[in-house]
C-alpha positions in Angstrom: 0.0 0.0 0.0 1.5 3.4 -1.0 1.7 6.2 1.6 -1.2 8.3 0.2 -3.5 5.4 0.1 -2.7 4.5 3.6 -3.3 8.0 4.8 -6.6 8.4 2.9 -8.0 5.0 3.8 -6.9 4.4 7.4 -9.8 4.2 9.9 -10.0 3.7 13.6 -10.9 0.0 14.1 -12.7 -1.0 17.4 -13.7 -4.6 16.7 -11.3 -7.4 16.0 -11.3 -11.1 14.9 -9.6 -13.8 16.9 -6.8 -14.2 14.4 -3.5 -13.7 16.2 -1.1 -10.9 15.4 2.4 -12.4 14.7 5.6 -11.4 16.4 7.1 -10.3 13.0 4.1 -8.0 12.5 4.5 -6.5 16.0 8.2 -5.9 15.3 7.3 -4.2 12.0 4.9 -1.9 13.9 7.5 -1.1 16.5 10.1 -0.5 13.8 7.7 1.9 12.0 7.0 3.7 15.2 10.7 4.1 15.9 11.3 5.6 12.5 9.3 8.6 13.5 11.0 12.0 13.6 11.9 13.4 17.0 13.3 16.7 18.2 17.1 16.5 18.2 16.7 12.7 17.5 16.0 12.2 21.2 13.5 9.4 20.6 11.9 9.9 24.0 9.8 6.8 23.9 9.5 3.3 25.2 7.0 0.6 24.2 5.2 -2.0 26.2 3.8 -4.9 24.1 1.4 -7.6 25.0 -0.2 -10.6 23.3 -1.2 -12.2 26.6 -5.0 -12.7 26.9 -5.1 -12.1 30.6 -3.1 -8.9 30.3 -5.3 -7.7 27.4 -8.4 -8.4 29.5 -6.8 -6.5 32.4 -6.3 -3.5 30.1 -10.0 -3.6 29.3 -10.8 -3.2 33.0 -7.9 -1.0 34.1 -7.7 1.4 31.3 -11.2 1.7 29.7 -13.9 0.5 32.1 -14.4 -2.9 30.4 -14.2 -1.6 26.9 -14.6 -4.7 24.6 -11.9 -3.5 22.2 -9.1 -4.9 24.5 -11.1 -8.1 25.1 -11.2 -8.7 21.3 -7.8 -7.4 20.5 -5.0 -9.9 19.9 -2.3 -7.5 20.9 -1.7 -4.1 22.4 1.1 -1.6 22.2 1.6 1.1 24.8 3.7 4.1 23.9 5.4 5.7 26.9 7.0 9.1 27.1 10.4 9.5 28.8 11.2 13.1 29.5 14.7 12.1 30.5 15.4 11.3 26.8 14.2 14.6 25.5 16.8 16.6 23.7 14.6 19.7 23.7 12.2 20.2 26.7 8.6 20.0 25.8 8.9 18.2 22.5 8.3 14.6 23.7 4.5 14.7 23.3 4.9 15.7 19.6 7.6 13.0 19.2 5.4 10.3 20.7 2.5 11.5 18.5 4.6 11.0 15.4 5.5 7.5 16.6 1.8 6.8 17.2 0.8 7.9 13.7 3.5 5.8 12.2 2.3 2.8 14.2 -1.3 3.3 13.0 -0.3 3.7 9.3 1.9 0.6 9.5 -0.9 -1.4 11.1 -3.2 -0.4 8.3 -0.6 -1.3 5.6 -0.3 -4.7 7.2 -4.0 -5.3 7.1 -4.3 -4.8 10.8 -6.7 -2.5 12.6 -6.1 -0.3 15.7 -7.4 2.8 17.4 -5.5 5.5 19.3 -6.6 5.4 22.9 -5.3 8.5 24.7 -3.7 7.9 28.1 -1.5 10.9 29.0 -3.4 13.4 31.0 -6.2 10.9 31.9 -5.3 9.8 35.5 -7.4 6.5 35.6 -5.9 5.4 32.3 -2.3 6.3 33.4 -2.8 4.4 36.6 -4.3 1.4 34.7 -1.4 1.2 32.3 1.1 1.6 35.1 -0.5 -1.3 36.9 -0.9 -3.7 34.0 2.6 -3.0 32.5 4.5 -2.1 35.7 5.5 1.2 34.1 7.8 3.2 36.5 6.9 6.6 37.8 9.7 8.2 35.8 8.0 7.3 32.5 4.5 8.5 31.5 2.1 6.2 29.6 1.2 8.2 26.5 -1.2 6.3 24.3 -2.2 2.7 23.9 -3.2 0.8 20.7 -5.3 -2.4 20.8 -4.4 -4.4 17.7 -5.9 -7.1 15.6 -7.4 -8.1 12.3 -10.5 -5.9 11.7 -13.9 -7.4 12.4 -15.5 -4.4 10.7 -15.0 -2.8 7.4 -15.2 1.0 7.3 -15.2 2.9 4.1 -12.6 5.7 3.5 -13.8 9.1 4.4 -12.9 12.3 2.6 -12.3 14.7 5.5 -10.9 17.6 3.5 -12.7 20.8 4.6 -12.0 24.0 2.7 -13.6 26.0 5.6 -10.8 25.0 7.9 -8.1 26.6 5.6 -6.9 30.2 5.8 -4.7 31.0 2.9 -2.2 33.8 3.7 -4.0 35.3 6.7 -6.6 34.1 9.2 -10.1 34.7 7.9 -12.0 32.9 10.6 
């Protein structure tokens, strides 16, 4: 799948089949995430990965109040932000966001589905991720991605909106 096709057809997938996600696929997703740009090449991220059914079920309860996505997912990847690795203070959230987008696009290109579940700034989710993955206090859970083969087919959406564009100067 070429890059523009991936960008224009990726959708947030919230239902998954029971087909497993392979270790090579997970490594490809992690590699794609780590290819993301980061300020000063700091790469202020860490990743927690699980394919363990009990751990995925625990994420459903601990992170998202029983959300069935994690109970259906065959894997999950948590991106964590490590401010100690920042080369330029304050850039880590953008860096981790770039890694997250790469992960989502790579999943789509591999025929997998995922959805970005925000964690940072949402105390119950931060606590849940810390508990399930034993994330240390010095590292902040940023976002988590349940993964699997899609059990739903969503059409591409054209989200281009000319009203959101201000050419030259802000026009409101």
